[in-house]
C-alpha positions in Angstrom: -55.2 -51.1 56.0 -52.9 -50.6 53.0 -55.9 -49.3 50.9 -56.6 -46.8 53.6 -53.1 -45.6 53.7 -52.9 -45.2 49.9 -56.1 -43.3 49.9 -54.7 -40.9 52.6 -51.5 -40.5 50.6 -53.5 -39.8 47.5 -55.6 -37.2 49.4 -52.5 -35.6 50.8 -51.2 -35.1 47.3 -54.3 -34.0 45.6 -55.7 -31.7 48.3 -52.9 -29.1 47.9 -53.3 -29.2 44.2 -57.0 -28.4 44.3 -56.7 -25.7 47.0 -53.7 -24.2 45.2 -55.8 -23.7 42.1 -58.5 -21.9 44.1 -55.8 -19.6 45.6 -54.4 -18.9 42.1 -57.9 -18.0 40.9 -58.3 -15.6 43.8 -55.0 -14.0 43.1 -56.0 -13.5 39.4 -59.3 -12.0 40.5 -57.6 -9.6 42.9 -55.0 -8.7 40.2 -57.8 -7.9 37.8 -59.5 -5.6 40.4 -56.2 -3.8 41.0 -55.8 -3.2 37.2 -59.3 -1.9 36.9 -58.9 0.4 39.9 -55.7 1.8 38.4 -57.4 2.3 35.0 -60.3 4.1 36.7 -57.9 6.4 38.5 -56.1 7.2 35.2 -59.4 7.8 33.5 -60.6 10.3 36.2 -57.2 12.1 36.2 -57.4 12.4 32.4 -60.9 13.6 32.5 -59.9 16.2 35.1 -56.9 17.3 32.9 -59.3 17.6 29.9 -61.7 19.9 31.8 -59.0 22.4 32.7 -58.7 24.2 29.3 -62.4 25.1 29.4 -62.1 26.5 33.0 -58.9 28.4 32.0 -60.6 29.9 28.9 -63.6 31.0 31.0 -61.4 32.8 33.6 -59.0 34.2 31.1 -61.6 36.4 29.4 -62.3 38.3 32.7 -59.1 38.2 34.7 -56.3 38.7 32.2 -54.0 40.2 34.9 -53.8 36.8 36.6 -51.4 35.4 34.1 -49.2 33.6 36.6 -52.2 31.5 37.6 -52.8 30.5 34.1 -49.2 29.5 33.6 -49.2 27.5 36.8 -52.4 25.7 35.8 -51.0 25.0 32.3 -47.8 23.5 33.8 -49.7 21.4 36.3 -52.0 20.1 33.5 -49.0 19.2 31.4 -47.3 17.4 34.4 -50.5 15.5 35.0 -51.0 14.5 31.4 -47.3 13.4 31.2 -47.6 11.4 34.5 -50.8 9.7 33.2 -49.1 8.7 30.0 -46.0 7.6 31.9 -48.0 5.3 34.2 -45.9 6.0 37.3 -48.3 6.1 40.3 -46.0 8.4 42.4 -45.7 10.9 39.6 -49.5 10.9 39.1 -50.1 11.5 42.7 -47.6 14.4 42.8 -49.0 15.9 39.6 -52.5 15.5 40.8 -51.5 17.4 44.0 -49.9 20.2 42.1 -53.0 20.3 39.9 -55.2 20.7 42.9 -53.1 23.6 44.2 -53.1 25.3 40.8 -56.9 24.9 40.5 -57.4 26.2 44.0 -55.8 29.5 43.0 -57.7 29.5 39.6 -61.0 29.0 41.5 -60.1 31.9 43.9 -59.8 34.1 40.8 -63.1 32.9 39.5 -64.7 33.7 42.9 -63.3 37.2 42.8 -65.1 37.8 39.5 -68.6 36.4 40.0 -69.8 37.5 36.6 -68.2 34.4 35.2 
């Protein structure tokens, strides 16, 4: 009987250690997935910010009178780039939203001049 009790006690001590290790590995895997997703978001936001100068240059040649739109796009791009480098998720989201609004106005100009 004593052997049975000591085996149960040993099992009671070792079981949480083994299952705790599994939980830790799961947490590490999930942490890596979160880090990868954040890096993917930053990569896509940087890619978007890098494409804006080409779009602005194309539209600028045809619609010089729309200078306020260009200023807005440049400021939004600057905010987005700064937010990406800062790494603050809330700032990146706000800057991305501002960039979307500025690009909407820029695309409206591009649609007004189909010869682009």
